[in-house]
C-alpha positions in Angstrom: 150.0 48.8 144.8 149.5 52.2 146.4 149.8 53.9 143.1 147.0 51.9 141.5 144.7 52.7 144.4 145.3 56.4 143.9 144.4 56.1 140.2 141.2 54.4 141.1 140.2 57.2 143.5 141.1 59.8 141.0 139.0 58.3 138.2 135.3 59.1 138.8 134.1 56.6 136.2 135.1 53.6 138.3 132.4 51.8 140.2 128.7 52.0 140.1 126.9 55.3 140.3 123.8 55.6 142.5 121.6 56.6 139.6 122.8 53.6 137.5 122.2 50.9 140.1 120.5 47.9 138.6 116.7 47.8 139.0 114.8 44.9 140.4 112.7 42.7 138.0 109.5 44.2 139.4 110.6 47.8 138.6 111.7 46.8 135.1 108.3 45.1 134.5 106.3 48.1 135.9 108.3 50.4 133.7 107.8 48.2 130.6 104.0 48.2 131.2 104.0 52.0 131.6 106.0 52.4 128.4 103.5 50.3 126.5 100.6 52.3 128.0 102.4 55.5 127.2 102.8 54.5 123.5 99.2 53.5 123.3 98.2 56.9 124.8 100.3 58.8 122.3 98.9 56.8 119.4 95.3 57.4 120.4 95.9 61.1 120.9 97.6 61.4 117.5 94.9 59.2 115.9 92.2 61.3 117.3 93.7 64.5 115.9 94.3 63.0 112.4 90.8 61.5 112.2 89.3 64.8 113.2 91.4 66.7 110.6 90.4 64.3 107.8 86.7 64.8 107.9 84.2 66.1 110.4 81.8 63.3 109.5 84.1 61.0 111.6 83.8 63.2 114.7 82.3 60.1 116.6 85.5 58.1 115.9 87.6 61.1 117.0 85.6 61.4 120.2 86.0 57.7 121.0 89.8 58.0 120.5 90.0 61.1 122.6 88.1 59.5 125.5 90.4 56.4 125.2 93.4 58.7 125.1 92.2 60.6 128.2 91.7 57.3 130.1 95.1 56.0 129.1 96.8 59.3 129.9 95.4 59.3 133.4 96.5 55.7 133.9 100.0 56.5 132.7 100.1 59.6 134.9 99.1 57.7 138.0 101.6 54.9 137.2 104.5 57.3 136.5 103.9 59.0 139.9 103.3 55.8 141.8 106.4 54.0 140.5 108.5 57.1 140.2 109.3 56.7 136.5 111.6 59.2 134.6 110.3 62.7 134.4 110.3 62.5 130.6 107.3 60.1 130.8 105.6 62.4 133.3 106.2 65.5 131.1 105.0 63.7 127.9 101.9 62.4 129.7 101.0 65.9 131.0 101.6 67.4 127.5 99.5 64.7 125.9 96.6 65.2 128.4 96.6 69.0 127.5 96.4 68.1 123.8 93.6 65.7 124.6 91.7 68.4 126.5 92.0 70.7 123.5 90.7 67.9 121.3 87.7 67.6 123.6 86.9 71.3 123.1 87.3 71.0 119.3 85.1 67.9 119.1 82.4 69.6 121.3 82.5 72.7 119.1 82.3 70.6 116.0 79.3 68.6 117.3 77.5 71.8 118.3 78.1 73.4 114.9 78.2 70.3 112.8 76.3 71.6 109.8 78.4 74.8 109.6 81.7 72.9 109.9 80.6 70.3 107.3 79.7 73.1 104.8 83.0 74.8 105.5 85.0 71.6 105.0 83.3 70.9 101.7 83.9 74.4 100.5 87.5 74.4 101.6 88.2 71.1 99.8 87.0 72.5 96.5 88.7 75.9 96.9 91.8 76.1 94.7 92.9 79.7 95.4 93.6 81.6 98.6 90.7 84.0 97.8 88.3 81.0 97.5 89.5 79.7 100.8 89.0 83.2 102.4 85.5 83.2 100.9 84.8 79.8 102.5 86.0 81.2 105.9 83.8 84.3 105.5 80.8 82.0 104.7 81.5 80.0 107.9 81.7 83.2 110.0 78.4 84.4 108.5 76.6 81.1 109.2 77.5 81.1 112.9 75.0 82.3 115.4 75.4 86.0 116.5 77.0 85.5 120.0 79.6 83.0 118.6 80.9 85.4 115.9 
């Protein structure tokens, strides 16, 4: 019997580890809700980007998705800090909030220069060669107000 006790002490995989202790039902439930909110946050952030990249005429939809993403991101950030969820959720939320902030700047810029951006998108869609795309970009730069160039 003494030999088996020594083997148990030498094997570090025997017994529960502190980091693997079972969670309570409330902690599991809170983490499940945070995961759902995190997924919704990522979907709205990605959806905002894809809607924006499709056509600038849908900038209003992209703005709605971005605002929804920012709200969800803040909720997830608060929940992950409050309930001490894994750091991966915290890191993903902070990264997503940075992307959403950049999207806010892009949307604001597109709204301010809506006519120029629309003209550029129409030109770029019909451009078949690299030189035609470069010409569209040059036209966009020329159509911008002086201080923005």
